[in-house]
C-alpha positions as a Markdown table, in Angstrom:
| # | Residue | x | y | z |
|---|---|---|---|---|
| 1 | Met | 16.5 | 13.2 | 66.5 |
| 2 | Lys | 17.5 | 16.1 | 68.6 |
| 3 | Glu | 16.3 | 19.6 | 67.8 |
| 4 | Ser | 19.8 | 20.6 | 66.8 |
| 5 | Asp | 19.9 | 17.9 | 64.2 |
| 6 | Phe | 16.7 | 19.3 | 62.6 |
| 7 | Asp | 18.4 | 22.8 | 62.7 |
| 8 | Lys | 21.4 | 21.3 | 60.8 |
| 9 | Ile | 19.1 | 19.8 | 58.2 |
| 10 | Asp | 17.2 | 23.1 | 57.7 |
| 11 | Glu | 20.5 | 25.0 | 57.4 |
| 12 | Trp | 21.8 | 22.5 | 54.8 |
| 13 | Phe | 18.5 | 22.6 | 52.8 |
| 14 | Glu | 18.4 | 26.4 | 52.8 |
| 15 | Gly | 22.0 | 26.6 | 51.8 |
| 16 | Trp | 21.4 | 24.1 | 49.0 |
| 17 | Glu | 18.4 | 26.0 | 47.7 |
| 18 | Gly | 20.4 | 29.3 | 47.4 |
| 19 | Asp | 23.2 | 27.4 | 45.8 |
| 20 | Tyr | 20.9 | 25.8 | 43.3 |
| 21 | Glu | 19.3 | 29.1 | 42.4 |
| 22 | Leu | 22.6 | 30.8 | 41.8 |
| 23 | Leu | 23.7 | 27.9 | 39.5 |
| 24 | Gln | 20.4 | 28.0 | 37.5 |
| 25 | Glu | 20.8 | 31.8 | 37.1 |
| 26 | Glu | 24.5 | 31.4 | 36.2 |
| 27 | Lys | 25.4 | 33.9 | 39.0 |
| 28 | Tyr | 28.8 | 32.3 | 39.3 |
| 29 | Glu | 30.5 | 35.2 | 41.2 |
| 30 | Glu | 27.9 | 35.1 | 43.9 |
| 31 | Leu | 28.1 | 31.3 | 44.0 |
| 32 | Leu | 31.9 | 31.6 | 44.5 |
| 33 | Lys | 31.4 | 33.9 | 47.5 |
| 34 | Leu | 28.7 | 31.7 | 49.0 |
| 35 | Arg | 30.8 | 28.5 | 48.6 |
| 36 | Lys | 34.0 | 30.2 | 49.8 |
| 37 | Ser | 32.2 | 31.3 | 52.9 |
| 38 | Lys | 30.9 | 27.7 | 53.5 |
| 39 | Ala | 34.4 | 26.2 | 52.9 |
| 40 | Ile | 35.9 | 28.7 | 55.4 |
| 41 | Lys | 33.2 | 28.0 | 58.0 |
| 42 | Asn | 33.6 | 24.2 | 57.6 |
| 43 | Pro | 37.3 | 23.5 | 57.1 |
| 44 | Asn | 36.8 | 19.8 | 57.9 |
| 45 | Asp | 33.9 | 19.3 | 55.5 |
| 46 | Leu | 35.3 | 17.8 | 52.4 |
| 47 | Tyr | 32.1 | 18.5 | 50.4 |
| 48 | Ala | 32.3 | 22.2 | 51.3 |
| 49 | Gln | 35.9 | 22.2 | 49.9 |
| 50 | Tyr | 34.9 | 20.3 | 46.8 |
| 51 | Tyr | 32.0 | 22.7 | 46.1 |
| 52 | Tyr | 34.2 | 25.7 | 46.5 |
| 53 | Gly | 36.7 | 24.2 | 44.1 |
| 54 | Gln | 33.8 | 23.6 | 41.7 |
| 55 | Ala | 32.8 | 27.3 | 42.0 |
| 56 | Leu | 36.3 | 28.3 | 41.1 |
| 57 | Val | 35.9 | 26.3 | 37.9 |
| 58 | Tyr | 32.5 | 27.9 | 37.1 |
| 59 | Asn | 34.4 | 31.2 | 37.4 |
| 60 | Lys | 37.1 | 30.0 | 35.0 |
| 61 | Met | 39.7 | 30.1 | 37.8 |
| 62 | Tyr | 41.3 | 26.8 | 36.8 |
| 63 | Lys | 44.7 | 27.3 | 38.3 |
| 64 | Glu | 43.2 | 28.4 | 41.6 |
| 65 | Ala | 40.9 | 25.4 | 41.7 |
| 66 | Ile | 43.8 | 23.0 | 41.2 |
| 67 | Asp | 46.0 | 24.8 | 43.8 |
| 68 | Tyr | 43.1 | 24.9 | 46.3 |
| 69 | Leu | 42.1 | 21.3 | 45.9 |
| 70 | Thr | 45.5 | 19.7 | 45.6 |
| 71 | Pro | 46.1 | 19.3 | 49.4 |
| 72 | Phe | 42.6 | 17.9 | 49.8 |
| 73 | Tyr | 43.3 | 15.4 | 46.9 |
| 74 | Phe | 46.5 | 14.2 | 48.6 |
| 75 | Glu | 44.7 | 13.8 | 51.9 |
| 76 | Asn | 41.8 | 12.0 | 50.2 |
| 77 | Pro | 43.1 | 10.5 | 46.9 |
| 78 | Asp | 40.1 | 8.3 | 46.4 |
| 79 | Tyr | 37.6 | 11.1 | 46.6 |
| 80 | Glu | 36.4 | 11.2 | 42.9 |
| 81 | Asp | 34.5 | 14.5 | 43.1 |
| 82 | Ile | 37.8 | 16.3 | 43.9 |
| 83 | Gln | 39.6 | 14.3 | 41.1 |
| 84 | Phe | 36.8 | 15.4 | 38.7 |
| 85 | Val | 37.1 | 19.1 | 39.5 |
| 86 | Ile | 40.9 | 18.9 | 39.1 |
| 87 | Leu | 40.4 | 17.1 | 35.7 |
| 88 | Asp | 37.8 | 19.7 | 34.7 |
| 89 | Ser | 40.3 | 22.4 | 35.5 |
| 90 | Leu | 43.1 | 20.7 | 33.6 |
| 91 | Tyr | 41.0 | 20.1 | 30.5 |
| 92 | Leu | 39.3 | 23.5 | 30.5 |
| 93 | Ser | 42.6 | 25.3 | 30.8 |
| 94 | Gly | 43.9 | 23.4 | 27.7 |
| 95 | Arg | 45.9 | 20.8 | 29.6 |
| 96 | Asn | 45.3 | 17.1 | 30.2 |
| 97 | Glu | 45.4 | 14.5 | 33.0 |
| 98 | Met | 49.2 | 14.1 | 32.5 |
| 99 | Asp | 49.7 | 17.6 | 33.8 |
| 100 | Phe | 49.0 | 16.7 | 37.4 |
| 101 | Lys | 51.0 | 14.5 | 39.8 |
| 102 | Trp | 48.3 | 11.9 | 40.7 |
| 103 | Ile | 48.9 | 9.3 | 43.4 |
| 104 | Glu | 47.0 | 7.0 | 41.1 |
| 105 | Met | 45.8 | 8.1 | 37.7 |
| 106 | Pro | 42.0 | 8.4 | 37.8 |
| 107 | Lys | 39.9 | 6.4 | 35.4 |
| 108 | Ile | 39.0 | 8.5 | 32.3 |
| 109 | Lys | 36.8 | 7.5 | 29.4 |
| 110 | Lys | 38.0 | 8.9 | 26.1 |
| 111 | Ile | 36.2 | 8.8 | 22.8 |
| 112 | Asp | 36.9 | 5.4 | 21.2 |
| 113 | Asn | 35.0 | 2.7 | 19.2 |
| 114 | Glu | 33.5 | 1.3 | 22.4 |
| 115 | Leu | 32.0 | 4.7 | 23.3 |
| 116 | Leu | 30.7 | 5.3 | 19.8 |
| 117 | Asn | 29.1 | 1.8 | 19.8 |
| 118 | Glu | 27.4 | 2.7 | 23.1 |
| 119 | Cys | 26.1 | 5.9 | 21.5 |
| 120 | Tyr | 24.7 | 3.7 | 18.7 |
| 121 | Lys | 23.0 | 1.3 | 21.1 |
| 122 | Cys | 21.5 | 4.3 | 23.0 |
| 123 | Leu | 20.1 | 5.7 | 19.8 |
| 124 | Arg | 18.8 | 2.4 | 18.6 |
| 125 | Lys | 16.9 | 2.1 | 21.9 |
| 126 | Asn | 15.8 | 5.7 | 22.4 |
| 127 | Gly | 15.6 | 7.2 | 18.9 |
| 128 | Thr | 16.5 | 10.8 | 18.3 |
| 129 | Thr | 18.1 | 12.7 | 21.2 |
| 130 | Asn | 20.2 | 15.7 | 22.0 |
| 131 | Ile | 23.8 | 15.9 | 23.2 |
| 132 | Asp | 22.9 | 16.6 | 26.9 |
| 133 | Val | 20.8 | 13.4 | 27.1 |
| 134 | Leu | 23.5 | 11.4 | 25.3 |
| 135 | Met | 26.2 | 12.7 | 27.6 |
| 136 | Gly | 24.0 | 11.8 | 30.6 |
| 137 | His | 23.6 | 8.3 | 29.3 |
| 138 | Leu | 27.3 | 7.9 | 28.8 |
| 139 | Ala | 28.1 | 9.2 | 32.3 |
| 140 | Gly | 25.6 | 6.7 | 33.8 |
| 141 | Lys | 27.0 | 3.9 | 31.7 |
| 142 | Tyr | 30.7 | 4.4 | 32.4 |
| 143 | Phe | 30.4 | 6.1 | 35.8 |
| 144 | Ile | 33.9 | 7.5 | 35.4 |
| 145 | Tyr | 35.2 | 10.9 | 34.2 |
| 146 | Leu | 34.3 | 11.6 | 30.6 |
| 147 | Gly | 37.5 | 13.0 | 29.2 |
| 148 | Phe | 35.9 | 14.9 | 26.3 |
| 149 | Ser | 33.6 | 17.8 | 25.7 |
| 150 | Glu | 30.1 | 17.8 | 24.2 |
| 151 | Ala | 31.7 | 19.4 | 21.1 |
| 152 | Asp | 34.3 | 16.7 | 20.8 |
| 153 | Leu | 31.6 | 14.0 | 21.0 |
| 154 | Val | 29.4 | 15.8 | 18.4 |
| 155 | Glu | 32.4 | 16.1 | 16.0 |
| 156 | Ser | 33.2 | 12.3 | 16.5 |
| 157 | Leu | 29.5 | 11.5 | 15.8 |
| 158 | Lys | 29.6 | 13.6 | 12.6 |
| 159 | Asn | 32.6 | 11.7 | 11.4 |
| 160 | Asp | 30.9 | 8.3 | 12.0 |
| 161 | Ser | 28.5 | 7.4 | 9.1 |
| 162 | Arg | 26.1 | 5.7 | 11.5 |
| 163 | Phe | 25.0 | 9.0 | 13.0 |
| 164 | Tyr | 23.2 | 12.1 | 11.7 |
| 165 | Ile | 23.3 | 15.5 | 13.5 |
| 166 | Ser | 20.5 | 17.9 | 12.4 |
| 167 | Ala | 20.8 | 21.6 | 12.1 |
| 168 | Glu | 19.1 | 21.8 | 15.5 |
| 169 | Asn | 21.8 | 19.5 | 17.0 |
| 170 | Glu | 19.4 | 16.6 | 17.3 |
| 171 | Ile | 21.3 | 13.3 | 17.1 |
| 172 | Ser | 19.9 | 10.2 | 15.3 |
| 173 | Leu | 21.0 | 7.2 | 13.4 |
| 174 | Thr | 21.3 | 7.6 | 9.6 |
| 175 | Lys | 19.3 | 4.4 | 9.0 |
| 176 | Lys | 16.1 | 3.5 | 10.8 |
| 177 | Glu | 16.1 | -0.2 | 11.7 |
């Protein structure tokens, strides 16, 4: 590896560290400035563009995120990360996937009996859990965009007699097997 390659790795790692710290501290305005700067400096780097779009979403600038990422989507319609940021922007702004002119509709998992059965299987195997862990399990299982919020899933679980949600929002099965 040439020395310049090492420099690039160091630059990427240092940039990632700062990015991660800003996310952890929920300093979204600073994150937006950092990611915008990276996107401008690297106009051909699709990841930089995606991360800037994501920062717009963190700052609740949903229309701006959609407007910014739309040309990148049309140039790279199979790039799921950009699809997911556009979907986040649509859902978080009170719209849905039908409010965008997709080249091909992305795969989206909605709450249905299959999903609730998967929650049941997860809890049978792992016992009591919280919504973050359950959402992580579902994301790993379906590996497509989850078209619902944590609150939507909790509400659906509350309406299914197989599940119990404690006052501390711990999720378990109503019957132990």
